[in-house]
C-alpha positions as a printed NumPy array, in Angstrom:
array([[ -96.429,   -0.203,  -22.247],
       [ -93.174,   -2.066,  -21.745],
       [ -91.526,   -0.502,  -24.857],
       [ -92.869,    2.912,  -23.8  ],
       [ -91.36 ,    2.444,  -20.374],
       [ -87.906,    1.537,  -21.785],
       [ -87.689,    4.854,  -23.686],
       [ -89.048,    6.807,  -20.68 ],
       [ -86.511,    5.309,  -18.333],
       [ -83.623,    5.613,  -20.797],
       [ -83.862,    9.336,  -21.396],
       [ -82.416,   10.74 ,  -18.101],
       [ -79.587,    8.228,  -18.175],
       [ -78.899,    9.229,  -21.786],
       [ -78.717,   12.936,  -20.956],
       [ -76.163,   12.227,  -18.231],
       [ -74.243,    9.711,  -20.376],
       [ -73.829,   12.293,  -23.131],
       [ -72.617,   14.717,  -20.485],
       [ -70.006,   12.221,  -19.437],
       [ -68.993,   11.573,  -23.046],
       [ -68.253,   15.29 ,  -23.716],
       [ -66.285,   15.668,  -20.495],
       [ -64.224,   12.492,  -21.058],
       [ -63.392,   13.563,  -24.626],
       [ -61.702,   16.625,  -23.124],
       [ -59.821,   14.469,  -20.569],
       [ -62.057,   15.609,  -17.735],
       [ -63.875,   13.066,  -15.665],
       [ -67.097,   14.609,  -14.491],
       [ -68.037,   12.291,  -11.64 ],
       [ -70.337,   14.962,  -10.26 ],
       [ -73.238,   14.12 ,  -12.535],
       [ -75.409,   12.826,   -9.676],
       [ -75.105,   16.03 ,   -7.678],
       [ -75.531,   18.167,  -10.766],
       [ -78.807,   16.381,  -11.602],
       [ -79.999,   16.841,   -8.041],
       [ -79.425,   20.604,   -8.017],
       [ -80.786,   21.173,  -11.578],
       [ -83.881,   19.058,  -10.937],
       [ -84.674,   21.108,   -7.844],
       [ -84.058,   24.602,   -9.401],
       [ -85.832,   23.525,  -12.618],
       [ -88.983,   22.88 ,  -10.571],
       [ -88.535,   26.037,   -8.474],
       [ -88.186,   28.35 ,  -11.433],
       [ -91.02 ,   26.649,  -13.233],
       [ -93.171,   27.187,  -10.149],
       [ -92.109,   30.832,   -9.73 ],
       [ -92.851,   31.591,  -13.445],
       [ -95.556,   28.937,  -13.936],
       [ -93.687,   28.034,  -17.172],
       [ -92.012,   24.672,  -17.798],
       [ -89.666,   26.129,  -20.409],
       [ -88.181,   28.636,  -17.997],
       [ -87.644,   25.715,  -15.591],
       [ -85.786,   23.74 ,  -18.203],
       [ -83.543,   26.669,  -19.112],
       [ -82.889,   27.328,  -15.349],
       [ -81.953,   23.627,  -14.847],
       [ -79.419,   23.877,  -17.743],
       [ -77.932,   27.12 ,  -16.361],
       [ -77.578,   25.487,  -12.873],
       [ -75.853,   22.554,  -14.584],
       [ -73.492,   24.956,  -16.396],
       [ -72.734,   26.795,  -13.141],
       [ -71.895,   23.568,  -11.319],
       [ -69.691,   22.497,  -14.222],
       [ -67.947,   25.809,  -13.951],
       [ -67.441,   25.295,  -10.204],
       [ -65.949,   21.855,  -10.769],
       [ -63.74 ,   23.363,  -13.438],
       [ -62.452,   26.121,  -11.129],
       [ -61.623,   23.695,   -8.378],
       [ -60.004,   21.095,  -10.625],
       [ -58.337,   23.214,  -13.266],
       [ -57.434,   26.4  ,  -11.452],
       [ -57.105,   25.358,   -7.798],
       [ -55.683,   21.939,   -8.773],
       [ -58.109,   19.904,   -6.671],
       [ -58.303,   16.234,   -7.67 ],
       [ -61.26 ,   16.278,  -10.029],
       [ -62.673,   12.983,   -8.612],
       [ -62.809,   14.61 ,   -5.146],
       [ -64.324,   17.798,   -6.627],
       [ -67.039,   15.732,   -8.294],
       [ -67.631,   13.707,   -5.152],
       [ -68.025,   16.925,   -3.124],
       [ -70.715,   18.095,   -5.612],
       [ -72.492,   14.781,   -5.152],
       [ -72.453,   15.07 ,   -1.385],
       [ -73.589,   18.721,   -1.612],
       [ -76.335,   17.602,   -4.017],
       [ -77.859,   15.199,   -1.439],
       [ -77.931,   17.696,    1.455],
       [ -77.717,   21.084,   -0.174],
       [ -80.9  ,   20.549,   -2.22 ],
       [ -82.898,   19.911,    0.971],
       [ -81.445,   23.094,    2.5  ],
       [ -82.317,   25.196,   -0.569],
       [ -85.794,   23.62 ,   -0.811],
       [ -86.507,   24.621,    2.815],
       [ -84.879,   28.059,    2.359],
       [ -87.025,   29.019,   -0.69 ],
       [ -90.256,   27.212,    0.01 ],
       [ -90.351,   26.049,    3.625],
       [ -90.968,   22.496,    2.416],
       [ -88.761,   19.649,    3.665],
       [ -89.022,   16.555,    1.462],
       [ -90.691,   17.14 ,   -1.879],
       [ -92.394,   19.725,   -4.102],
       [ -95.553,   17.735,   -4.951],
       [ -97.737,   20.44 ,   -3.394],
       [ -96.291,   23.105,   -5.791],
       [ -96.781,   21.196,   -9.057],
       [ -99.146,   22.566,  -11.706],
       [ -99.778,   21.321,  -15.245],
       [ -97.933,   24.373,  -16.619],
       [ -94.782,   23.265,  -14.762],
       [ -94.561,   19.893,  -16.544],
       [ -93.023,   19.41 ,  -19.916],
       [ -95.626,   18.692,  -22.559],
       [ -96.094,   15.313,  -24.26 ],
       [ -95.914,   15.142,  -28.049],
       [ -97.878,   12.847,  -30.326],
       [ -95.869,   12.222,  -33.485],
       [ -98.091,   12.524,  -36.626],
       [ -98.495,    9.363,  -38.634],
       [ -96.436,    7.296,  -36.175],
       [ -99.042,    7.654,  -33.404],
       [-101.6  ,    5.839,  -35.581],
       [ -99.416,    2.793,  -36.258],
       [-100.409,   -0.161,  -34.078],
       [ -97.84 ,   -1.09 ,  -31.344],
       [ -95.176,    1.223,  -32.834],
       [ -97.281,    4.277,  -32.099],
       [ -97.902,    3.363,  -28.474],
       [ -94.122,    2.864,  -27.951],
       [ -92.606,    5.883,  -29.677],
       [ -95.372,    8.488,  -29.58 ],
       [ -96.716,   10.384,  -26.631],
       [ -93.457,   11.044,  -24.77 ],
       [ -92.258,   14.29 ,  -23.193],
       [ -90.622,   16.751,  -25.532],
       [ -87.427,   16.178,  -23.464],
       [ -87.428,   12.485,  -24.353],
       [ -87.108,   13.274,  -28.063],
       [ -84.543,   15.95 ,  -27.277],
       [ -82.392,   13.336,  -25.526],
       [ -82.201,   11.146,  -28.605],
       [ -81.727,   14.063,  -30.955],
       [ -78.801,   15.196,  -28.823],
       [ -76.979,   11.946,  -29.6  ],
       [ -76.631,   13.194,  -33.178],
       [ -75.933,   16.769,  -32.075],
       [ -73.103,   15.694,  -29.705],
       [ -71.617,   13.455,  -32.424],
       [ -71.641,   16.384,  -34.937],
       [ -70.189,   18.65 ,  -32.222],
       [ -67.311,   16.276,  -31.477],
       [ -66.457,   15.139,  -34.991],
       [ -67.639,   17.839,  -37.415],
       [ -66.8  ,   21.137,  -35.738],
       [ -63.608,   23.04 ,  -34.809],
       [ -64.604,   23.043,  -31.123],
       [ -65.023,   19.275,  -31.206],
       [ -61.63 ,   18.872,  -32.743],
       [ -60.139,   20.984,  -29.934],
       [ -61.987,   19.017,  -27.321],
       [ -60.668,   15.718,  -28.655],
       [ -57.111,   17.166,  -29.147],
       [ -57.012,   18.378,  -25.498],
       [ -58.297,   14.985,  -24.23 ],
       [ -55.707,   13.081,  -26.246],
       [ -52.703,   15.34 ,  -25.742],
       [ -52.069,   17.534,  -22.728],
       [ -49.608,   19.563,  -24.77 ],
       [ -52.164,   20.643,  -27.335],
       [ -51.483,   24.251,  -26.425],
       [ -48.165,   23.913,  -28.344],
       [ -50.219,   24.08 ,  -31.571],
       [ -52.341,   27.022,  -30.58 ],
       [ -55.184,   25.275,  -28.672],
       [ -56.019,   26.715,  -25.278],
       [ -56.132,   23.628,  -23.134],
       [ -57.628,   25.343,  -20.089],
       [ -60.37 ,   27.187,  -22.008],
       [ -61.317,   24.069,  -23.965],
       [ -61.651,   21.984,  -20.772],
       [ -63.781,   24.663,  -19.19 ],
       [ -66.094,   24.7  ,  -22.203],
       [ -66.332,   20.908,  -22.256],
       [ -67.238,   20.648,  -18.584],
       [ -69.807,   23.411,  -18.927],
       [ -71.412,   21.609,  -21.868],
       [ -71.349,   18.49 ,  -19.744],
       [ -73.119,   20.396,  -16.957],
       [ -75.77 ,   21.639,  -19.325],
       [ -76.535,   18.135,  -20.553],
       [ -76.732,   16.806,  -16.98 ],
       [ -78.956,   19.802,  -16.147],
       [ -81.411,   18.61 ,  -18.873],
       [ -81.39 ,   15.166,  -17.237],
       [ -82.281,   16.758,  -13.924],
       [ -85.1  ,   18.775,  -15.512],
       [ -86.409,   15.587,  -17.094],
       [ -86.535,   13.829,  -13.741],
       [ -88.44 ,   16.505,  -11.841],
       [ -90.633,   18.024,  -14.591],
       [ -91.732,   14.872,  -16.306],
       [ -90.596,   11.588,  -14.86 ],
       [ -91.518,   12.246,  -11.162],
       [ -93.631,   15.329,  -11.854],
       [ -92.127,   16.963,   -8.746],
       [ -88.863,   17.04 ,   -6.803],
       [ -88.02 ,   14.699,   -3.951],
       [ -84.89 ,   13.763,   -1.999],
       [ -84.344,   10.467,   -3.844],
       [ -85.251,   11.633,   -7.298],
       [ -81.991,   10.968,   -9.143],
       [ -81.467,    7.554,   -7.482],
       [ -78.01 ,    6.793,   -8.803],
       [ -78.717,    7.642,  -12.47 ],
       [ -75.606,    9.908,  -12.529],
       [ -73.406,    6.925,  -11.653],
       [ -75.272,    4.64 ,  -14.066],
       [ -74.552,    7.228,  -16.799],
       [ -70.88 ,    7.015,  -16.055],
       [ -71.115,    3.263,  -16.63 ],
       [ -73.126,    3.78 ,  -19.828],
       [ -70.394,    6.104,  -21.119],
       [ -67.711,    3.544,  -20.34 ],
       [ -69.642,    0.655,  -21.873],
       [ -70.29 ,    2.741,  -24.945],
       [ -66.515,    3.336,  -25.207],
       [ -66.9  ,    7.101,  -24.82 ],
       [ -68.855,    7.527,  -28.011],
       [ -72.335,    9.191,  -28.306],
       [ -74.056,    6.277,  -30.137],
       [ -72.371,    3.723,  -27.889],
       [ -73.498,    5.614,  -24.767],
       [ -77.032,    5.715,  -26.231],
       [ -77.092,    1.919,  -26.758],
       [ -75.72 ,    1.386,  -23.277],
       [ -78.335,    3.723,  -21.799],
       [ -81.085,    1.747,  -23.631],
       [ -79.644,   -1.427,  -22.114],
       [ -79.969,    0.029,  -18.61 ],
       [ -83.42 ,    1.364,  -19.423],
       [ -84.476,   -2.051,  -20.696],
       [ -83.22 ,   -3.736,  -17.464],
       [ -84.953,   -1.232,  -15.264],
       [ -88.224,   -1.45 ,  -17.198],
       [ -88.047,   -5.265,  -17.102],
       [ -87.535,   -5.178,  -13.366],
       [ -90.526,   -2.909,  -12.861],
       [ -92.672,   -5.109,  -15.092],
       [ -91.664,   -8.364,  -13.372],
       [ -92.32 ,   -6.962,   -9.88 ],
       [ -95.966,   -6.532,  -10.9  ],
       [ -96.342,  -10.159,  -12.038],
       [ -97.538,  -12.905,   -9.705],
       [ -94.998,  -15.476,   -8.709],
       [ -91.914,  -13.177,   -8.939],
       [ -90.127,  -12.106,   -5.747],
       [ -89.118,   -8.462,   -5.766],
       [ -85.817,   -9.585,   -4.123],
       [ -85.13 ,  -11.93 ,   -7.071],
       [ -85.886,   -9.178,   -9.591]])
């Protein structure tokens, strides 16, 4: 159960850490991950509720993430707002704006637990063969489909950054502001990078509300967007490094949860 918890807790941090990696490679600091995850987690649940389909909710969460990434891009790249302030504004809007939208669309004030149905939650997957292995099976099998997607995306993001023309442009723009002198559109590339970053953060938001918490509430993200920024930095801005750092945070959080349930340990000490 401890190993299972580590993977479960790691996944939302990993989504956001990969989002930060892509943005940083383009020289764009997406500090608005927290707010992006708040908005995407809410709208993921709402669209899943309206359609009674978890997949629609996940897609909606990604689209909301892309839209917020585009908004940050417009303010930072076109209107020349300091991108740290633009991201901070998204985070502030995420904490209050989500409550406003929740009440506007549903009349609810704090959470969406009363709306949740099984069809709104991402399905769990038992991996053939692995599920039957003692210990290993109970750790790695039976997770949400999004859990496996988060770890697969580590490889996908690495391929994107290092094996594709777009990845080369993203890295070129991040390393040299004058990349347009060799035919690379700096502005367009940065927009694409921050929108990809928003989509990845959107998946993290969908994970939180449609699997981890199984509903949306006001404290659902709980600083994971900021933890993801730290994971990206600890991982030196690389997909695999960000994954390892995310696992470290997941391990620490799972250990804290486990210790709090043991006799003799003060929750304050943990």
